C-alpha positions in Angstrom: 113.1 88.3 92.8 112.9 85.1 90.1 111.4 84.7 87.2 108.0 83.3 88.5 107.6 86.2 91.4 108.3 88.8 88.8 105.7 87.1 86.4 103.3 87.0 89.2 103.9 90.4 90.4 103.7 91.9 87.0 100.2 89.9 86.5 99.0 91.4 89.9 100.1 95.0 89.5 98.7 95.0 85.7 95.3 93.4 86.5 95.3 96.4 88.6 96.5 99.2 86.6 96.4 97.8 82.9 92.6 97.0 83.2 91.4 100.6 84.4 90.2 103.2 82.0 93.1 105.6 82.6 96.0 102.9 81.4 97.8 103.5 78.5 96.8 101.3 75.6 100.2 100.2 75.7 99.7 99.0 79.3 96.8 97.3 78.6 98.2 95.4 75.4 101.2 94.3 77.4 99.4 92.9 80.2 96.8 91.2 78.0 99.4 89.5 76.0 101.4 88.5 79.3 98.1 87.1 80.5 97.4 85.1 77.5 100.8 83.7 77.4 100.4 82.5 81.1 97.1 80.7 80.4 98.6 78.9 77.2 101.7 78.2 79.6 99.1 76.6 82.1 97.1 74.8 79.5 95.2 72.0 81.6 96.1 73.1 84.9 92.7 73.8 86.2 93.9 75.1 89.3 96.7 77.4 87.7 94.1 78.9 85.5 91.6 79.5 88.3 94.4 81.6 90.5 94.9 83.7 87.3 91.4 84.4 87.3 91.1 85.3 90.9 94.5 87.4 91.0 93.1 89.5 88.1 89.6 89.5 90.1 91.0 90.3 93.7 94.6 90.0 93.9 94.3 87.7 96.5 97.6 86.7 98.1 96.1 82.6 97.9 96.1 83.2 94.1 99.3 84.7 94.0 100.9 82.0 95.9 99.0 79.2 93.8 99.9 80.8 90.5 103.9 81.0 91.6 103.7 77.2 92.6 102.0 76.5 89.2 104.4 78.2 87.3 107.4 77.0 89.4 106.8 73.4 88.5 107.2 74.3 84.4 110.3 74.3 82.3 111.9 77.5 83.4 113.3 77.7 79.4 109.2 78.0 78.8 108.8 80.8 81.3 111.8 83.3 79.2 109.0 85.3 76.7 106.7 85.2 79.7 109.1 87.2 81.9 110.0 89.4 79.4 106.6 90.5 78.8 106.4 90.7 82.6 109.6 93.1 82.8 108.2 95.3 79.7 105.1 95.7 81.8 106.9 96.6 84.9 108.8 99.2 82.9 105.0 100.6 81.5 103.5 100.7 85.1 106.9 102.7 86.3 106.5 105.3 83.8 103.1 105.6 83.8 101.0 108.5 85.9 100.9 107.2 89.7 103.4 104.4 88.3 103.8 101.2 90.1 106.9 99.9 90.8 107.0 96.0 91.2 108.8 95.2 94.3 109.3 91.6 95.3 110.0 92.1 98.9 106.8 94.2 99.2 103.7 93.0 101.5 101.6 95.5 99.9 100.2 97.1 96.5 99.1 100.6 96.1 98.1 102.2 92.9 97.4 105.8 92.1 99.0 109.2 94.0 98.9 110.7 97.1 97.6 107.5 98.7 98.0 106.6 102.4 98.7 102.9 103.6 99.1 101.6 106.7 100.3 98.0 107.4 100.8 96.1 110.6 102.6 92.8 110.3 102.9 90.7 113.3 
C-alpha cells in the first residue's frame, strides 16, 4: 500500500468509525486532524474537496478513487505528515473495541463486532 492509499483508507475508515458516538476522543481528534490536513493540501482542488466530502458522507468507491488521483498529483514530501496521521489513526482504530484494520487489498469495509459479510466479485 502506497502513501496515498494509506491516507485514503484511513480517511474512509475514520469517517465510519471516527465520527460515531462510540469512538474515543483520540480517534476523533486524529481523524479530524487528518481530514483538515488533507483539505489544506487539496487547497483549490474543487474535485478533490468534493471527493473528500463524499468519502466522509458515503464512503463511495468513486470518491475514494478521485481522492487517490488528486492526492497522487501532489508532491510526495507534502504527504508525509498526512501519512503519519493516517498511520496513527490506523493504529488507534485497530486498538478500539471492534477495531478496524486497514488493509490495502480489501474489497469491502466492515466496522463492528460479530458482523457477517458476504461479497461476490465477478
